Structure formats: structure tokens, C-alpha cells
TORKOL-4160 file (C-alpha; in steps of 0.2 Angstrom, whole numbers, padded with zeros to 4 digits, m for minus):
403
<pt num="1" X="m0741" Y="m0102" Z="0691"/>
<pt num="2" X="m0749" Y="m0115" Z="0680"/>
<pt num="3" X="m0744" Y="m0131" Z="0674"/>
<pt num="4" X="m0754" Y="m0144" Z="0662"/>
<pt num="5" X="m0747" Y="m0160" Z="0661"/>
<pt num="6" X="m0754" Y="m0171" Z="0647"/>
<pt num="7" X="m0754" Y="m0191" Z="0652"/>
<pt num="8" X="m0751" Y="m0196" Z="0635"/>
<pt num="9" X="m0735" Y="m0190" Z="0624"/>
<pt num="10" X="m0724" Y="m0176" Z="0631"/>
<pt num="11" X="m0736" Y="m0162" Z="0628"/>
<pt num="12" X="m0734" Y="m0149" Z="0640"/>
<pt num="13" X="m0742" Y="m0132" Z="0642"/>
<pt num="14" X="m0735" Y="m0119" Z="0653"/>
<pt num="15" X="m0736" Y="m0102" Z="0658"/>
<pt num="16" X="m0723" Y="m0089" Z="0654"/>
<pt num="17" X="m0719" Y="m0088" Z="0673"/>
<pt num="18" X="m0708" Y="m0106" Z="0669"/>
<pt num="19" X="m0699" Y="m0096" Z="0652"/>
<pt num="20" X="m0681" Y="m0096" Z="0652"/>
<pt num="21" X="m0682" Y="m0079" Z="0653"/>
<pt num="22" X="m0691" Y="m0079" Z="0671"/>
<pt num="23" X="m0684" Y="m0069" Z="0684"/>
<pt num="24" X="m0674" Y="m0077" Z="0698"/>
<pt num="25" X="m0678" Y="m0076" Z="0717"/>
<pt num="26" X="m0668" Y="m0082" Z="0731"/>
<pt num="27" X="m0681" Y="m0077" Z="0745"/>
<pt num="28" X="m0674" Y="m0072" Z="0763"/>
<pt num="29" X="m0664" Y="m0089" Z="0767"/>
<pt num="30" X="m0649" Y="m0083" Z="0761"/>
<pt num="31" X="m0649" Y="m0067" Z="0771"/>
<pt num="32" X="m0654" Y="m0079" Z="0786"/>
<pt num="33" X="m0639" Y="m0091" Z="0783"/>
<pt num="34" X="m0627" Y="m0076" Z="0781"/>
<pt num="35" X="m0634" Y="m0068" Z="0797"/>
<pt num="36" X="m0625" Y="m0083" Z="0806"/>
<pt num="37" X="m0608" Y="m0085" Z="0797"/>
<pt num="38" X="m0594" Y="m0084" Z="0810"/>
<pt num="39" X="m0580" Y="m0081" Z="0796"/>
<pt num="40" X="m0580" Y="m0060" Z="0796"/>
<pt num="41" X="m0574" Y="m0061" Z="0778"/>
<pt num="42" X="m0585" Y="m0073" Z="0770"/>
<pt num="43" X="m0599" Y="m0065" Z="0779"/>
<pt num="44" X="m0595" Y="m0048" Z="0774"/>
<pt num="45" X="m0592" Y="m0053" Z="0756"/>
<pt num="46" X="m0609" Y="m0062" Z="0754"/>
<pt num="47" X="m0619" Y="m0048" Z="0764"/>
<pt num="48" X="m0613" Y="m0037" Z="0750"/>
<pt num="49" X="m0623" Y="m0046" Z="0737"/>
<pt num="50" X="m0639" Y="m0045" Z="0746"/>
<pt num="51" X="m0647" Y="m0033" Z="0735"/>
<pt num="52" X="m0638" Y="m0039" Z="0719"/>
<pt num="53" X="m0650" Y="m0045" Z="0706"/>
<pt num="54" X="m0649" Y="m0063" Z="0702"/>
<pt num="55" X="m0645" Y="m0075" Z="0686"/>
<pt num="56" X="m0649" Y="m0094" Z="0684"/>
<pt num="57" X="m0633" Y="m0103" Z="0687"/>
<pt num="58" X="m0628" Y="m0119" Z="0682"/>
<pt num="59" X="m0619" Y="m0122" Z="0698"/>
<pt num="60" X="m0633" Y="m0123" Z="0706"/>
<pt num="61" X="m0641" Y="m0140" Z="0704"/>
<pt num="62" X="m0659" Y="m0143" Z="0709"/>
<pt num="63" X="m0660" Y="m0161" Z="0719"/>
<pt num="64" X="m0676" Y="m0167" Z="0714"/>
<pt num="65" X="m0684" Y="m0150" Z="0713"/>
<pt num="66" X="m0684" Y="m0142" Z="0728"/>
<pt num="67" X="m0689" Y="m0155" Z="0742"/>
<pt num="68" X="m0685" Y="m0146" Z="0757"/>
<pt num="69" X="m0702" Y="m0137" Z="0756"/>
<pt num="70" X="m0710" Y="m0146" Z="0740"/>
<pt num="71" X="m0715" Y="m0165" Z="0735"/>
<pt num="72" X="m0700" Y="m0171" Z="0724"/>
<pt num="73" X="m0699" Y="m0174" Z="0708"/>
<pt num="74" X="m0717" Y="m0165" Z="0704"/>
<pt num="75" X="m0720" Y="m0150" Z="0693"/>
<pt num="76" X="m0720" Y="m0139" Z="0708"/>
<pt num="77" X="m0705" Y="m0144" Z="0714"/>
<pt num="78" X="m0697" Y="m0141" Z="0698"/>
<pt num="79" X="m0705" Y="m0125" Z="0695"/>
<pt num="80" X="m0700" Y="m0118" Z="0713"/>
<pt num="81" X="m0682" Y="m0124" Z="0710"/>
<pt num="82" X="m0683" Y="m0114" Z="0693"/>
<pt num="83" X="m0688" Y="m0099" Z="0701"/>
<pt num="84" X="m0672" Y="m0101" Z="0712"/>
<pt num="85" X="m0662" Y="m0101" Z="0698"/>
<pt num="86" X="m0655" Y="m0118" Z="0696"/>
<pt num="87" X="m0648" Y="m0120" Z="0681"/>
<pt num="88" X="m0648" Y="m0139" Z="0681"/>
<pt num="89" X="m0663" Y="m0150" Z="0686"/>
<pt num="90" X="m0663" Y="m0169" Z="0691"/>
<pt num="91" X="m0674" Y="m0183" Z="0687"/>
<pt num="92" X="m0671" Y="m0199" Z="0696"/>
<pt num="93" X="m0677" Y="m0212" Z="0682"/>
<pt num="94" X="m0687" Y="m0225" Z="0687"/>
<pt num="95" X="m0699" Y="m0237" Z="0677"/>
<pt num="96" X="m0716" Y="m0241" Z="0678"/>
<pt num="97" X="m0724" Y="m0260" Z="0674"/>
<pt num="98" X="m0726" Y="m0256" Z="0654"/>
<pt num="99" X="m0706" Y="m0249" Z="0655"/>
<pt num="100" X="m0710" Y="m0232" Z="0654"/>
<pt num="101" X="m0698" Y="m0220" Z="0662"/>
<pt num="102" X="m0704" Y="m0209" Z="0677"/>
<pt num="103" X="m0696" Y="m0197" Z="0690"/>
<pt num="104" X="m0695" Y="m0206" Z="0707"/>
<pt num="105" X="m0681" Y="m0207" Z="0719"/>
<pt num="106" X="m0680" Y="m0225" Z="0720"/>
<pt num="107" X="m0691" Y="m0238" Z="0712"/>
<pt num="108" X="m0697" Y="m0244" Z="0728"/>
<pt num="109" X="m0702" Y="m0226" Z="0737"/>
<pt num="110" X="m0721" Y="m0224" Z="0731"/>
<pt num="111" X="m0726" Y="m0228" Z="0748"/>
<pt num="112" X="m0717" Y="m0214" Z="0755"/>
<pt num="113" X="m0717" Y="m0200" Z="0739"/>
<pt num="114" X="m0735" Y="m0202" Z="0733"/>
<pt num="115" X="m0751" Y="m0205" Z="0741"/>
<pt num="116" X="m0753" Y="m0223" Z="0734"/>
<pt num="117" X="m0758" Y="m0231" Z="0750"/>
<pt num="118" X="m0774" Y="m0220" Z="0752"/>
<pt num="119" X="m0779" Y="m0227" Z="0734"/>
<pt num="120" X="m0786" Y="m0243" Z="0727"/>
<pt num="121" X="m0767" Y="m0245" Z="0719"/>
<pt num="122" X="m0762" Y="m0251" Z="0737"/>
<pt num="123" X="m0768" Y="m0268" Z="0733"/>
<pt num="124" X="m0753" Y="m0268" Z="0719"/>
<pt num="125" X="m0741" Y="m0266" Z="0731"/>
<pt num="126" X="m0726" Y="m0276" Z="0732"/>
<pt num="127" X="m0729" Y="m0277" Z="0751"/>
<pt num="128" X="m0744" Y="m0270" Z="0758"/>
<pt num="129" X="m0745" Y="m0257" Z="0773"/>
<pt num="130" X="m0742" Y="m0267" Z="0790"/>
<pt num="131" X="m0746" Y="m0258" Z="0805"/>
<pt num="132" X="m0734" Y="m0255" Z="0819"/>
<pt num="133" X="m0736" Y="m0269" Z="0832"/>
<pt num="134" X="m0725" Y="m0277" Z="0847"/>
<pt num="135" X="m0709" Y="m0266" Z="0843"/>
<pt num="136" X="m0709" Y="m0267" Z="0825"/>
<pt num="137" X="m0710" Y="m0253" Z="0816"/>
<pt num="138" X="m0724" Y="m0250" Z="0802"/>
<pt num="139" X="m0720" Y="m0253" Z="0784"/>
<pt num="140" X="m0725" Y="m0255" Z="0767"/>
<pt num="141" X="m0716" Y="m0256" Z="0748"/>
<pt num="142" X="m0725" Y="m0248" Z="0733"/>
<pt num="143" X="m0714" Y="m0249" Z="0716"/>
<pt num="144" X="m0715" Y="m0240" Z="0701"/>
<pt num="145" X="m0715" Y="m0259" Z="0693"/>
<pt num="146" X="m0731" Y="m0262" Z="0704"/>
<pt num="147" X="m0742" Y="m0252" Z="0693"/>
<pt num="148" X="m0742" Y="m0245" Z="0673"/>
<pt num="149" X="m0739" Y="m0228" Z="0667"/>
<pt num="150" X="m0758" Y="m0223" Z="0666"/>
<pt num="151" X="m0760" Y="m0229" Z="0685"/>
<pt num="152" X="m0745" Y="m0219" Z="0691"/>
<pt num="153" X="m0753" Y="m0204" Z="0683"/>
<pt num="154" X="m0766" Y="m0205" Z="0694"/>
<pt num="155" X="m0756" Y="m0203" Z="0711"/>
<pt num="156" X="m0750" Y="m0186" Z="0717"/>
<pt num="157" X="m0733" Y="m0183" Z="0725"/>
<pt num="158" X="m0732" Y="m0179" Z="0745"/>
<pt num="159" X="m0717" Y="m0175" Z="0755"/>
<pt num="160" X="m0704" Y="m0191" Z="0758"/>
<pt num="161" X="m0708" Y="m0195" Z="0774"/>
<pt num="162" X="m0716" Y="m0210" Z="0784"/>
<pt num="163" X="m0721" Y="m0212" Z="0801"/>
<pt num="164" X="m0714" Y="m0229" Z="0808"/>
<pt num="165" X="m0726" Y="m0228" Z="0825"/>
<pt num="166" X="m0740" Y="m0228" Z="0814"/>
<pt num="167" X="m0755" Y="m0240" Z="0817"/>
<pt num="168" X="m0766" Y="m0233" Z="0802"/>
<pt num="169" X="m0761" Y="m0228" Z="0782"/>
<pt num="170" X="m0767" Y="m0209" Z="0788"/>
<pt num="171" X="m0754" Y="m0208" Z="0801"/>
<pt num="172" X="m0740" Y="m0218" Z="0792"/>
<pt num="173" X="m0742" Y="m0205" Z="0778"/>
<pt num="174" X="m0741" Y="m0190" Z="0789"/>
<pt num="175" X="m0723" Y="m0193" Z="0794"/>
<pt num="176" X="m0714" Y="m0176" Z="0787"/>
<pt num="177" X="m0700" Y="m0170" Z="0797"/>
<pt num="178" X="m0703" Y="m0155" Z="0810"/>
<pt num="179" X="m0689" Y="m0144" Z="0800"/>
<pt num="180" X="m0698" Y="m0148" Z="0783"/>
<pt num="181" X="m0716" Y="m0142" Z="0779"/>
<pt num="182" X="m0732" Y="m0148" Z="0770"/>
<pt num="183" X="m0736" Y="m0131" Z="0767"/>
<pt num="184" X="m0734" Y="m0134" Z="0749"/>
<pt num="185" X="m0738" Y="m0151" Z="0747"/>
<pt num="186" X="m0754" Y="m0154" Z="0755"/>
<pt num="187" X="m0764" Y="m0153" Z="0740"/>
<pt num="188" X="m0753" Y="m0166" Z="0732"/>
<pt num="189" X="m0740" Y="m0161" Z="0720"/>
<pt num="190" X="m0741" Y="m0167" Z="0700"/>
<pt num="191" X="m0731" Y="m0182" Z="0696"/>
<pt num="192" X="m0720" Y="m0183" Z="0680"/>
<pt num="193" X="m0714" Y="m0194" Z="0666"/>
<pt num="194" X="m0697" Y="m0192" Z="0661"/>
<pt num="195" X="m0703" Y="m0186" Z="0644"/>
<pt num="196" X="m0714" Y="m0174" Z="0654"/>
<pt num="197" X="m0699" Y="m0167" Z="0664"/>
<pt num="198" X="m0688" Y="m0165" Z="0648"/>
<pt num="199" X="m0702" Y="m0155" Z="0641"/>
<pt num="200" X="m0703" Y="m0145" Z="0655"/>
<pt num="201" X="m0685" Y="m0140" Z="0658"/>
<pt num="202" X="m0684" Y="m0137" Z="0638"/>
<pt num="203" X="m0697" Y="m0123" Z="0640"/>
<pt num="204" X="m0686" Y="m0116" Z="0656"/>
<pt num="205" X="m0670" Y="m0118" Z="0645"/>
<pt num="206" X="m0662" Y="m0126" Z="0659"/>
<pt num="207" X="m0649" Y="m0141" Z="0658"/>
<pt num="208" X="m0653" Y="m0160" Z="0663"/>
<pt num="209" X="m0645" Y="m0172" Z="0676"/>
<pt num="210" X="m0657" Y="m0188" Z="0674"/>
<pt num="211" X="m0651" Y="m0201" Z="0687"/>
<pt num="212" X="m0654" Y="m0221" Z="0682"/>
<pt num="213" X="m0659" Y="m0228" Z="0698"/>
<pt num="214" X="m0653" Y="m0246" Z="0702"/>
<pt num="215" X="m0669" Y="m0258" Z="0700"/>
<pt num="216" X="m0679" Y="m0266" Z="0714"/>
<pt num="217" X="m0682" Y="m0280" Z="0702"/>
<pt num="218" X="m0671" Y="m0293" Z="0694"/>
<pt num="219" X="m0663" Y="m0288" Z="0677"/>
<pt num="220" X="m0666" Y="m0292" Z="0664"/>
<pt num="221" X="m0686" Y="m0288" Z="0667"/>
<pt num="222" X="m0697" Y="m0294" Z="0656"/>
<pt num="223" X="m0684" Y="m0297" Z="0643"/>
<pt num="224" X="m0678" Y="m0279" Z="0647"/>
<pt num="225" X="m0660" Y="m0278" Z="0651"/>
<pt num="226" X="m0650" Y="m0266" Z="0662"/>
<pt num="227" X="m0642" Y="m0259" Z="0645"/>
<pt num="228" X="m0658" Y="m0256" Z="0636"/>
<pt num="229" X="m0665" Y="m0248" Z="0651"/>
<pt num="230" X="m0650" Y="m0236" Z="0651"/>
<pt num="231" X="m0650" Y="m0231" Z="0633"/>
<pt num="232" X="m0670" Y="m0229" Z="0634"/>
<pt num="233" X="m0666" Y="m0215" Z="0646"/>
<pt num="234" X="m0654" Y="m0206" Z="0632"/>
<pt num="235" X="m0666" Y="m0210" Z="0618"/>
<pt num="236" X="m0679" Y="m0198" Z="0626"/>
<pt num="237" X="m0666" Y="m0185" Z="0625"/>
<pt num="238" X="m0663" Y="m0187" Z="0609"/>
<pt num="239" X="m0681" Y="m0190" Z="0602"/>
<pt num="240" X="m0685" Y="m0172" Z="0612"/>
<pt num="241" X="m0669" Y="m0163" Z="0602"/>
<pt num="242" X="m0660" Y="m0160" Z="0616"/>
<pt num="243" X="m0641" Y="m0158" Z="0612"/>
<pt num="244" X="m0628" Y="m0169" Z="0622"/>
<pt num="245" X="m0620" Y="m0154" Z="0629"/>
<pt num="246" X="m0637" Y="m0151" Z="0638"/>
<pt num="247" X="m0637" Y="m0168" Z="0647"/>
<pt num="248" X="m0627" Y="m0175" Z="0662"/>
<pt num="249" X="m0633" Y="m0192" Z="0665"/>
<pt num="250" X="m0628" Y="m0199" Z="0681"/>
<pt num="251" X="m0627" Y="m0218" Z="0689"/>
<pt num="252" X="m0622" Y="m0225" Z="0705"/>
<pt num="253" X="m0616" Y="m0241" Z="0695"/>
<pt num="254" X="m0599" Y="m0239" Z="0685"/>
<pt num="255" X="m0605" Y="m0251" Z="0672"/>
<pt num="256" X="m0619" Y="m0239" Z="0668"/>
<pt num="257" X="m0608" Y="m0225" Z="0665"/>
<pt num="258" X="m0595" Y="m0235" Z="0656"/>
<pt num="259" X="m0611" Y="m0240" Z="0644"/>
<pt num="260" X="m0614" Y="m0222" Z="0640"/>
<pt num="261" X="m0596" Y="m0218" Z="0636"/>
<pt num="262" X="m0596" Y="m0232" Z="0625"/>
<pt num="263" X="m0613" Y="m0234" Z="0617"/>
<pt num="264" X="m0616" Y="m0213" Z="0617"/>
<pt num="265" X="m0600" Y="m0205" Z="0618"/>
<pt num="266" X="m0607" Y="m0188" Z="0613"/>
<pt num="267" X="m0618" Y="m0191" Z="0630"/>
<pt num="268" X="m0604" Y="m0200" Z="0639"/>
<pt num="269" X="m0593" Y="m0186" Z="0639"/>
<pt num="270" X="m0604" Y="m0178" Z="0652"/>
<pt num="271" X="m0609" Y="m0195" Z="0663"/>
<pt num="272" X="m0609" Y="m0193" Z="0680"/>
<pt num="273" X="m0601" Y="m0206" Z="0691"/>
<pt num="274" X="m0609" Y="m0205" Z="0708"/>
<pt num="275" X="m0600" Y="m0212" Z="0718"/>
<pt num="276" X="m0604" Y="m0222" Z="0735"/>
<pt num="277" X="m0589" Y="m0232" Z="0737"/>
<pt num="278" X="m0588" Y="m0225" Z="0756"/>
<pt num="279" X="m0601" Y="m0236" Z="0760"/>
<pt num="280" X="m0590" Y="m0251" Z="0756"/>
<pt num="281" X="m0580" Y="m0259" Z="0769"/>
<pt num="282" X="m0561" Y="m0251" Z="0770"/>
<pt num="283" X="m0564" Y="m0237" Z="0760"/>
<pt num="284" X="m0556" Y="m0221" Z="0768"/>
<pt num="285" X="m0557" Y="m0204" Z="0760"/>
<pt num="286" X="m0540" Y="m0199" Z="0768"/>
<pt num="287" X="m0531" Y="m0213" Z="0760"/>
<pt num="288" X="m0529" Y="m0214" Z="0743"/>
<pt num="289" X="m0524" Y="m0232" Z="0742"/>
<pt num="290" X="m0542" Y="m0238" Z="0746"/>
<pt num="291" X="m0548" Y="m0228" Z="0731"/>
<pt num="292" X="m0553" Y="m0244" Z="0719"/>
<pt num="293" X="m0551" Y="m0240" Z="0705"/>
<pt num="294" X="m0540" Y="m0226" Z="0708"/>
<pt num="295" X="m0546" Y="m0209" Z="0702"/>
<pt num="296" X="m0532" Y="m0211" Z="0687"/>
<pt num="297" X="m0540" Y="m0227" Z="0682"/>
<pt num="298" X="m0557" Y="m0220" Z="0682"/>
<pt num="299" X="m0551" Y="m0205" Z="0670"/>
<pt num="300" X="m0543" Y="m0219" Z="0659"/>
<pt num="301" X="m0560" Y="m0226" Z="0657"/>
<pt num="302" X="m0566" Y="m0211" Z="0650"/>
<pt num="303" X="m0573" Y="m0204" Z="0664"/>
<pt num="304" X="m0574" Y="m0186" Z="0664"/>
<pt num="305" X="m0587" Y="m0180" Z="0680"/>
<pt num="306" X="m0586" Y="m0190" Z="0698"/>
<pt num="307" X="m0600" Y="m0185" Z="0711"/>
<pt num="308" X="m0598" Y="m0191" Z="0730"/>
<pt num="309" X="m0608" Y="m0186" Z="0744"/>
<pt num="310" X="m0601" Y="m0169" Z="0752"/>
<pt num="311" X="m0594" Y="m0179" Z="0768"/>
<pt num="312" X="m0582" Y="m0188" Z="0755"/>
<pt num="313" X="m0575" Y="m0170" Z="0750"/>
<pt num="314" X="m0570" Y="m0162" Z="0766"/>
<pt num="315" X="m0561" Y="m0165" Z="0783"/>
<pt num="316" X="m0556" Y="m0154" Z="0797"/>
<pt num="317" X="m0539" Y="m0148" Z="0802"/>
<pt num="318" X="m0533" Y="m0137" Z="0815"/>
<pt num="319" X="m0552" Y="m0132" Z="0817"/>
<pt num="320" X="m0554" Y="m0127" Z="0800"/>
<pt num="321" X="m0562" Y="m0136" Z="0785"/>
<pt num="322" X="m0551" Y="m0143" Z="0771"/>
<pt num="323" X="m0553" Y="m0152" Z="0757"/>
<pt num="324" X="m0550" Y="m0171" Z="0759"/>
<pt num="325" X="m0538" Y="m0183" Z="0750"/>
<pt num="326" X="m0553" Y="m0189" Z="0740"/>
<pt num="327" X="m0556" Y="m0171" Z="0734"/>
<pt num="328" X="m0536" Y="m0168" Z="0730"/>
<pt num="329" X="m0536" Y="m0185" Z="0720"/>
<pt num="330" X="m0550" Y="m0183" Z="0709"/>
<pt num="331" X="m0545" Y="m0165" Z="0706"/>
<pt num="332" X="m0526" Y="m0170" Z="0701"/>
<pt num="333" X="m0533" Y="m0185" Z="0689"/>
<pt num="334" X="m0543" Y="m0172" Z="0680"/>
<pt num="335" X="m0558" Y="m0176" Z="0685"/>
<pt num="336" X="m0574" Y="m0163" Z="0687"/>
<pt num="337" X="m0582" Y="m0165" Z="0704"/>
<pt num="338" X="m0601" Y="m0162" Z="0709"/>
<pt num="339" X="m0607" Y="m0166" Z="0726"/>
<pt num="340" X="m0624" Y="m0168" Z="0735"/>
<pt num="341" X="m0634" Y="m0165" Z="0745"/>
<pt num="342" X="m0634" Y="m0145" Z="0753"/>
<pt num="343" X="m0648" Y="m0141" Z="0763"/>
<pt num="344" X="m0653" Y="m0159" Z="0767"/>
<pt num="345" X="m0649" Y="m0160" Z="0785"/>
<pt num="346" X="m0661" Y="m0148" Z="0794"/>
<pt num="347" X="m0656" Y="m0136" Z="0806"/>
<pt num="348" X="m0637" Y="m0137" Z="0811"/>
<pt num="349" X="m0637" Y="m0133" Z="0829"/>
<pt num="350" X="m0630" Y="m0150" Z="0834"/>
<pt num="351" X="m0617" Y="m0156" Z="0821"/>
<pt num="352" X="m0628" Y="m0160" Z="0806"/>
<pt num="353" X="m0629" Y="m0178" Z="0802"/>
<pt num="354" X="m0623" Y="m0188" Z="0787"/>
<pt num="355" X="m0618" Y="m0174" Z="0776"/>
<pt num="356" X="m0608" Y="m0166" Z="0789"/>
<pt num="357" X="m0599" Y="m0181" Z="0796"/>
<pt num="358" X="m0582" Y="m0177" Z="0795"/>
<pt num="359" X="m0584" Y="m0160" Z="0801"/>
<pt num="360" X="m0596" Y="m0162" Z="0815"/>
<pt num="361" X="m0587" Y="m0156" Z="0828"/>
<pt num="362" X="m0585" Y="m0138" Z="0821"/>
<pt num="363" X="m0604" Y="m0137" Z="0815"/>
<pt num="364" X="m0615" Y="m0128" Z="0828"/>
<pt num="365" X="m0626" Y="m0116" Z="0817"/>
<pt num="366" X="m0635" Y="m0113" Z="0801"/>
<pt num="367" X="m0621" Y="m0101" Z="0793"/>
<pt num="368" X="m0610" Y="m0116" Z="0791"/>
<pt num="369" X="m0620" Y="m0120" Z="0777"/>
<pt num="370" X="m0613" Y="m0106" Z="0767"/>
<pt num="371" X="m0595" Y="m0109" Z="0775"/>
<pt num="372" X="m0594" Y="m0129" Z="0769"/>
<pt num="373" X="m0602" Y="m0122" Z="0752"/>
<pt num="374" X="m0587" Y="m0109" Z="0751"/>
<pt num="375" X="m0575" Y="m0123" Z="0755"/>
<pt num="376" X="m0582" Y="m0134" Z="0743"/>
<pt num="377" X="m0582" Y="m0121" Z="0728"/>
<pt num="378" X="m0566" Y="m0111" Z="0732"/>
<pt num="379" X="m0554" Y="m0125" Z="0740"/>
<pt num="380" X="m0560" Y="m0142" Z="0732"/>
<pt num="381" X="m0565" Y="m0134" Z="0718"/>
<pt num="382" X="m0583" Y="m0142" Z="0713"/>
<pt num="383" X="m0592" Y="m0137" Z="0697"/>
<pt num="384" X="m0610" Y="m0139" Z="0703"/>
<pt num="385" X="m0618" Y="m0142" Z="0719"/>
<pt num="386" X="m0635" Y="m0152" Z="0722"/>
<pt num="387" X="m0647" Y="m0143" Z="0735"/>
<pt num="388" X="m0664" Y="m0147" Z="0742"/>
<pt num="389" X="m0666" Y="m0129" Z="0741"/>
<pt num="390" X="m0657" Y="m0121" Z="0726"/>
<pt num="391" X="m0660" Y="m0103" Z="0731"/>
<pt num="392" X="m0645" Y="m0105" Z="0743"/>
<pt num="393" X="m0633" Y="m0111" Z="0730"/>
<pt num="394" X="m0639" Y="m0099" Z="0717"/>
<pt num="395" X="m0635" Y="m0084" Z="0728"/>
<pt num="396" X="m0618" Y="m0091" Z="0731"/>
<pt num="397" X="m0615" Y="m0093" Z="0715"/>
<pt num="398" X="m0622" Y="m0076" Z="0708"/>
<pt num="399" X="m0611" Y="m0067" Z="0722"/>
<pt num="400" X="m0594" Y="m0076" Z="0718"/>
<pt num="401" X="m0596" Y="m0074" Z="0699"/>
<pt num="402" X="m0596" Y="m0092" Z="0697"/>
<pt num="403" X="m0604" Y="m0100" Z="0680"/>
């Protein structure tokens, strides 16, 4: 599979392997996960679909492409997610020094997601590499706004990781978790502008969920306001002729979402509020009185989609995974629920960490990926799930005849 991305403009030459009609392949991971499911009814139902042809599903949302094994936000990662049947692809949108939009998970993550520290552009970084010493971990901070678009395009993507004990740049860059892999990222991934991402997605025939990232610089930036930044993201879809119905613009900032609802109402209909209010003191997903604003108030402001992390949506009762109060309140208010991020926790033999936090007590094997996903789909009623390995969700959506 070959892709050529041109720095100037949004021209993209794609092989036929990335066409909308490309066959969907989910590989062996669904079978591996199914083999460990403890719920006999769910296990039998999913196992019965193992030889079924797969179709692309909107329920399956590619979280930064397929970053379980591919360098995130790269052409190669998006291509892998497309082959796995993701019906919606995500570009986290940041901006460069010359205010051009690019795909990066954060404005200040170039030091962990690209090779910048090993290039001459390292001198432009906000904070240069500092080796570990005297009990202090190694550190660096390199922002997209530290460099121009032309300079950004000279970089290559790598697995998002850093080694805190590193005393050299090479060691710092070689921090990939043991349960991930550098097998598909060793040669470096092709970085993408937001416009190139749009062009690639159009060729694939997928829908889009761009996320406006919180700036690491003070706004206004060089006279550019937050609203102008939010508008610039939407303008690139309009310039590419993408219908609003194919776009789900996201932000952790409710102000961004409300801006789209007001200034771009057709795009605003599908604007997604990424809810991280659980990081604020006093918030309890099992206590509706701590939801400020309430789900009903969010709906009254024109919001139709809310996207919390998975742990906000579930809890354990009598040893079983069930919907949380948060999930029930969102559904009762008429909000569509999307959640993140499946396949981001590594092996699940010991509780699963943050993404399984409220259900850690019942998580002790990888089959819990499907047991959790089944509760999210059938009981919580989510309309889409972000995953670092979209094939897992694609398979489930096909087996359960989801959209």
C-alpha cells in the first residue's frame, strides 16, 4: 500500500487499497479476545460470527488511527484503521508557528510522537532535552507552534512514548511500552496536515471526527483568537466540500462546542463535548447533583453528543458491570453518547488501570474488552466507541448488526 502526500496544498495520491470499497479485515485479535470471555452467552454469540464477512461500521471510531501498533496520526496509522473497518477517523487538530492545522494529539507532544529531538529542529523546542539526573526524570517539550508547517513536514512519526530514565536522546525516544510495538513504526510514519487527513478520508469514504486541541500557548496567538482557531478547523471541511453530516467536531472545551452550535449550526448539530469533568474536585459519576452543568442543561444549550471516558459510564453491582448514573442521566436527557478509548490499557490480567477504574475488581483477563464493550453497546446505548485497534470494535459491530 503506497501513499504520497504533497506538502503544498491537499493533493493526495492513494493506491486502490485505500478506496471506500476496500475489503475490511479484522485479523486474529477478535478471536483471541473471544477465547477468554467468561460470559458463555456472549462468548457463543461472538464466536458464531468468526467467519462472517466484515463491513465498515460508523460505530467503530479510529482513535488517532490504529496506535496500538502504528505511530498515531500518521498516514500509515489511518490506512491501517481503514482496513480494520473504522467508519469514522479522528484527527486531533493542533497548529504550527505559521497557524497551519496539523494532526497531533497535543500541541506540545512532538518530543514523544515524532523524531524532532534527533533532528536540527530540536533547537527550536520550547524546552530542550534534559537527561535524567539526581532522581529527576528526563524531560523535553516540543510544540507544533515551535516550528512552521514546512518544518513539521520534515519530521516522521513514532510510537508515543518516552523513557524517563534516559540520559541520551536516543534512549529517551526508545520508550515504547512492552505491550505495544515498534514493528510498524521503526521506519517512521508520515505526518499529516489536517487538510491531507480530510483528503485521505474522502478517498476512503469515511466520516470525520476532528478534535480541536487546547493550545499550549496563550490565546490570542499572534492575533489569532480561540474562535478563529475553532472556525479554521471547520473551514477546511467546507473548503474540501465535505457535508456537515459527515463531520463530528470535538472539543474538551464546552465553549468551543457552543461556538460551533452558534456560528456553524449545521456542523454544530453533531458537535461532540468531550467530557472530562471527572477530573474536577467533587464530581461523582454516580451522583447527578455533581454534574454541573446537568445533562438537561447541556441539551438545552443545543448539545446533541457527549463523549466521556469509559470509566464514567459503568460501575459494578453484585459482581456485574452495569451503567453508571452518569450514563443513565445522559441517555434520559436525549444525548447521544460516544466513549473513549478501548484497547488502550494493555493486558487486562490485573485490573486494567484508568479505563477500567470503576470495574477493576472484576477485570482479570483480556476477554473483558468484549464484556465491557457489550455493556456499553447494549445497556449504556453508546452510538460509537473510540479504539486504538479498531478491528476489535468493527468485529463486534458487525456481529451485533450495529450501524
